[in-house]
C-alpha positions in Angstrom: 4.9 -8.3 -14.4 1.3 -8.6 -13.9 2.7 -9.9 -16.9 1.3 -8.3 -20.0 -2.1 -9.9 -19.5 -4.0 -8.0 -22.1 -5.3 -11.5 -23.0 -7.0 -11.7 -19.6 -9.2 -8.6 -20.0 -12.8 -8.7 -21.2 -13.9 -9.2 -24.8 -15.2 -5.7 -24.9 -11.8 -4.4 -23.8 -10.2 -6.6 -26.5 -12.3 -4.8 -29.1 -11.4 -1.4 -27.8 -7.7 -2.2 -27.8 -7.8 -3.6 -31.3 -9.4 -0.4 -32.6 -6.8 1.8 -30.8 -3.7 -0.3 -31.6 -2.9 1.3 -34.9 -3.4 4.7 -33.4 -0.9 4.0 -30.7 1.7 2.6 -33.0 1.4 5.8 -35.0 1.7 7.8 -31.8 4.9 5.8 -30.9 6.3 6.8 -34.3 5.6 10.4 -33.5 7.4 10.0 -30.2 10.4 8.4 -31.9 11.0 11.4 -34.2 10.2 14.0 -31.5 12.8 15.6 -29.3 13.1 14.4 -25.7 12.0 16.7 -22.9 15.0 17.5 -20.8 15.6 19.5 -17.6 17.3 22.4 -19.3 14.4 23.2 -21.5 12.0 24.1 -18.8 13.8 24.2 -15.4 11.1 22.2 -13.8 12.9 18.9 -13.4 12.9 16.9 -10.1 10.6 19.0 -8.0 9.2 17.4 -4.9 5.6 16.5 -5.4 6.0 15.8 -9.1 5.1 12.3 -10.1 7.4 9.9 -12.0 5.3 7.4 -14.1 6.4 4.3 -16.0 4.2 4.7 -19.0 4.5 1.1 -20.2 3.1 0.9 -23.7 4.3 4.4 -24.7 7.8 3.1 -24.0 8.7 6.0 -21.8 9.2 7.3 -18.3 7.7 10.7 -17.6 7.8 13.3 -14.8 4.6 15.2 -14.6 3.5 18.3 -12.6 0.3 17.1 -11.0 -1.0 20.7 -10.8 -0.9 21.2 -14.6 -0.6 17.6 -15.9 2.4 18.9 -17.9 5.2 16.5 -18.8 8.3 18.3 -17.6 10.8 15.4 -18.3 10.8 12.3 -20.3 13.1 9.4 -21.0 12.3 7.1 -23.9 11.7 8.3 -27.5 8.9 5.8 -28.1 11.1 3.3 -30.1 10.3 -0.4 -29.5 14.1 -1.1 -29.9 16.2 -0.6 -26.7 18.9 1.9 -27.1 20.8 4.7 -25.5 17.7 7.0 -25.5 14.9 4.4 -25.6 13.3 1.9 -23.2 10.8 -0.7 -24.1 7.8 -1.7 -22.0 9.0 -0.1 -18.8 7.4 -1.4 -15.7 9.2 0.5 -12.9 10.9 3.8 -12.3 12.1 5.8 -9.3 13.9 9.1 -8.9 17.1 8.7 -6.9 18.5 12.2 -6.2 18.7 13.6 -9.8 19.0 10.2 -11.4 16.2 7.9 -12.5 16.3 4.2 -12.1 14.3 2.5 -14.9 13.4 -1.2 -15.5 13.3 -2.0 -19.2 11.0 -5.0 -19.1 10.1 -5.3 -22.8 6.8 -6.2 -24.5 6.1 -9.8 -25.5 4.6 -11.1 -28.7 2.1 -13.9 -29.2 -0.6 -12.0 -27.3 -4.1 -11.7 -28.7 -4.9 -9.0 -29.5 -1.3 -7.7 -30.1 0.0 -5.3 -27.5 0.6 -1.7 -28.5 4.1 -0.2 -28.3 5.6 -3.1 -30.2 5.9 -3.4 -33.9 6.6 -7.2 -33.9 3.4 -8.8 -32.5 4.8 -12.3 -33.1 8.3 -12.2 -31.6 7.7 -9.3 -29.2 10.1 -6.4 -28.3 12.5 -7.3 -25.5 14.6 -4.9 -23.5 16.0 -6.8 -20.5 18.0 -3.8 -18.9 17.9 -1.9 -15.7 19.3 1.6 -16.4 20.3 4.6 -14.4 19.6 7.8 -16.3 20.7 11.4 -15.6 18.6 14.5 -16.1 20.0 14.9 -19.7 18.7 11.5 -20.6 22.1 9.7 -20.7 22.5 6.2 -19.3 25.3 6.3 -16.7 25.0 2.7 -15.4 23.3 -0.4 -16.9 22.7 -3.9 -15.8 21.7 -6.2 -18.6 22.9 -6.5 -22.2 22.2 -4.3 -25.2 19.9 -5.4 -28.0 17.3 -7.0 -25.8 19.5 -10.1 -25.1 18.1 -12.2 -22.3 20.0 -14.6 -20.0 20.9 -15.4 -16.4 24.7 -15.1 -16.5 26.9 -12.3 -15.6 25.2 -8.9 -16.4 22.2 -10.6 -17.9 18.5 -10.4 -17.1 15.3 -11.9 -18.4 12.3 -9.6 -18.0 13.3 -7.3 -15.2 10.1 -5.9 -13.8 11.3 -3.8 -10.8 14.4 -2.3 -9.4 15.3 -0.1 -6.4 18.4 1.5 -5.1 19.4 0.2 -1.6 20.8 2.4 1.2 24.2 0.8 0.6 24.2 1.9 -3.1 23.5 -1.6 -4.5 20.5 -2.4 -6.6 17.7 -4.8 -5.8 16.3 -6.2 -9.1 13.3 -8.4 -9.6 14.3 -10.6 -12.5 11.0 -12.2 -13.3 11.4 -14.9 -15.9 14.6 -16.0 -14.2 12.4 -16.5 -11.1 14.7 -14.6 -8.8 15.4 -11.4 -6.9 19.0 -10.3 -7.0 21.1 -7.7 -5.2 23.9 -6.4 -7.4 26.7 -4.0 -6.7 28.1 -1.3 -9.0 30.6 -3.8 -10.4 27.6 -5.9 -11.5 28.3 -8.7 -9.1 25.4 -10.6 -7.6 25.9 -10.4 -3.8 22.6 -11.9 -2.7 19.8 -13.8 -4.4 16.4 -15.2 -3.5 14.9 -17.8 -5.8 16.7 -20.6 -7.7 17.5 -19.3 -11.2 15.0 -20.6 -13.7 13.1 -22.7 -11.2 9.4 -21.9 -10.6 8.0 -23.1 -7.3 6.7 -22.2 -3.8 9.1 -24.1 -1.6 12.3 -23.0 0.2 14.1 -20.4 -1.9 11.6 -20.6 -4.7 9.4 -18.0 -6.5 6.8 -18.1 -9.2 6.8 -14.9 -11.4 8.1 -12.4 -8.8 6.9 -8.9 -9.5 8.6 -6.6 -7.0 10.9 -6.5 -4.0 11.5 -4.0 -1.2 14.1 -3.8 1.6 12.5 -3.5 5.0 13.9 -1.7 8.0 14.6 -5.0 9.7 16.9 -6.0 6.8 14.4 -8.5 5.4 13.1 -8.4 1.9 9.4 -8.2 1.0 8.6 -9.9 -2.3 5.5 -9.8 -4.4 5.4 -13.5 -5.4 2.8 -12.9 -8.1 1.8 -16.3 -9.4 2.0 -17.9 -5.9 -0.6 -15.4 -4.9 1.3 -14.1 -1.9 3.6 -11.5 -0.6 6.5 -13.0 1.4 9.0 -11.5 3.9 12.3 -13.4 3.7 15.5 -13.0 5.7 19.0 -13.0 4.2 19.2 -16.8 4.8 16.3 -17.4 2.5 13.8 -18.2 5.2 10.2 -17.1 4.9 9.4 -15.1 8.0 5.9 -14.0 7.1 3.4 -14.7 4.3 0.6 -12.3 3.4 -2.4 -13.4 1.4 -5.3 -11.3 2.9 -6.8 -14.5 4.3 -6.0 -16.5 1.1 -8.1 -14.1 -1.0 -5.4 -12.4 -3.2 -4.8 -13.4 -6.8 -1.8 -12.1 -8.7 0.2 -10.1 -6.2 1.8 -7.4 -8.3 3.4 -5.2 -5.6 3.8 -5.1 -1.8 5.2 -2.5 0.6 5.5 -2.2 4.4 3.9 0.8 6.0 5.2 2.5 9.1 2.4 1.2 11.2 3.5 -2.4 10.5 0.8 -3.1 8.0 1.5 -4.4 4.5 -0.1 -2.8 1.4 -0.7 -5.3 -1.4 -1.7 -4.8 -5.0 -4.1 -7.6 -5.6 -4.1 -7.3 -9.4 -6.3 -10.1 -10.6 -9.0 -8.9 -8.2 -8.5 -5.3 -9.3 -8.0 -4.5 -5.6 -5.6 -2.7 -3.3 -5.6 -4.2 0.1 -3.9 -3.3 3.4 -3.4 -6.1 5.9 -2.2 -6.1 9.5 0.6 -8.3 10.9 -1.9 -11.1 11.3 -3.0 -10.9 7.6 -6.4 -9.4 8.5 -7.8 -6.9 6.0 -8.0 -3.4 7.5 -8.6 -1.3 4.3 -9.2 -1.9 0.6 -10.0 -0.1 -2.6 -11.4 -1.8 -5.7 -10.6 -0.1 -9.0 -13.1 -1.9 -11.3 -16.2 -0.6 -9.6 -15.5 3.1 -10.3 -17.5 4.8 -13.1 -16.0 4.1 -16.5 -13.8 1.2 -15.5 -13.4 -1.9 -17.6 -14.1 -5.2 -15.9 -10.4 -6.1 -15.4 -8.1 -3.1 -15.2 -5.4 -5.2 -13.3 -3.8 -2.5 -11.2 -0.1 -3.0 -10.9 1.3 -0.6 -8.2 -0.1 1.0 -5.1 2.1 3.1 -2.9 1.0 4.9 0.3 1.9 8.6 0.3 3.1 10.8 3.1 -0.3 12.5 3.2 -2.0 9.2 3.9 -3.5 8.8 0.5 -2.7 5.9 -1.9 -1.3 6.4 -5.4 -2.5 3.6 -7.7 -1.3 2.6 -11.2 -4.6 1.3 -12.6 -3.0 -0.3 -15.6 -5.6 -1.1 -18.2 -7.8 1.8 -17.2 -4.9 3.8 -18.5 -4.9 6.0 -15.4 -2.9 6.8 -12.3 -5.2 7.7 -9.5 -4.8 9.0 -5.9 -7.4 7.9 -3.4 -7.9 9.0 0.2 -7.9 6.6 3.1 -11.6 6.6 4.0 -13.3 3.2 4.1 -15.3 4.3 1.0 -12.3 6.0 -0.6 -12.7 9.0 -2.9 -10.5 9.7 -5.9 -8.7 13.0 -5.3 -6.4 13.1 -8.3 -6.1 11.4 -11.7 -3.5 11.4 -14.5 -4.7 10.0 -17.8 -8.2 9.7 -19.1 -10.1 6.6 -18.1 -11.0 4.6 -21.2 -8.6 6.6 -23.4 -5.1 5.4 -24.2 -2.7 7.8 -25.8 0.5 9.8 -25.5 -0.9 13.3 -25.7 -1.7 15.8 -22.9 -3.0 14.0 -19.8 -2.9 10.6 -21.6 -1.2 7.3 -20.7 -1.0 3.8 -22.2 -0.9 1.0 -19.6 0.8 2.9 -16.8 2.6 0.4 -14.6 4.2 2.4 -11.9 3.9 5.8 -10.3 5.8 7.4 -7.5 5.9 10.9 -6.0 9.3 12.5 -6.0 10.8 12.8 -2.6 8.2 10.5 -0.9 9.6 7.1 0.0 6.7 6.3 2.4 6.7 2.5 2.6 9.4 2.2 0.0 13.1 1.5 0.2 14.9 4.8 0.8 18.0 5.2 -1.4 21.3 6.4 -0.1 21.3 9.9 1.5 17.5 10.0 1.6 16.3 10.1 5.2 12.7 9.4 6.1 10.9 12.3 7.5 9.3 12.0 11.0 5.8 12.0 9.5 6.5 9.3 6.9 4.3 6.4 7.4 
């Protein structure tokens, strides 16, 4: 993941986090004992235009109504122990029909100051599962072992940071610490892999801290190769077809997606920048998140997705906000979820949101089975 880099943010931000840490751990306890919001309670589940957010350090995935900021569905009771109704440190989520695919990444220990959402600051709180959850909050399919067990063998993961459902019904999982992207079928068999398991590098069939992967229309895979500071397009024979670096300026590529116009949208996390490049790697648009009023110096955005309306939805992680900006050269913010500079789990509050997607909008993203792209999708 833009991997839990609380230690990379400013000293001022360290102080702010330390002050709030106890508050958030208390809030997590409240979440743990509270009832989960489910579809039957409000009849608002899975409406197109709602936003699904991986609210990382609140250990939950939520669906919100952007008009009211109301949470209409939630998975994750706030516990820092993975279980049938909990997820720890989730980095990624997408709505697939009426199911939600969630990456249970976990929260590491040994970070100064300690990260919120985890009661064991020394050893951390692992999860290491990718789960498919129905509207009632029941896990109907899982890849990865219970109890936070990590590994690289059959049905094992080590820090899965992203997952998407492929058109063939398989799952494309970015298995970060195992340095690989894997395609697995419903029987949990690995049918394709890029990256040598456990080997960090930048050569043929090598990755360094991969952070996402998307299937392109041409059958290639677009991978955010985070610590190699690049997004790469690879074919099924493990050949690199294209490399995108915005002219060797990106640092910490947290996410990449291919737009309908052939351009590539990159989340340039260490530079707190979202950058769109053309097929020749020239910058054609960018938005910098740490220059907006109230921002900390290093918010480290983690996901940016282009929407059908042409705007860009950004998970501005350590600003504790999801923002939507228009596509002007000097882009304006047209929507926010969460309060900048305020982390929490209450109304219109988030804690390190890592991913956000609009339900029914797969612009630039891998469309799951039975989801056809609209003619006006970009």
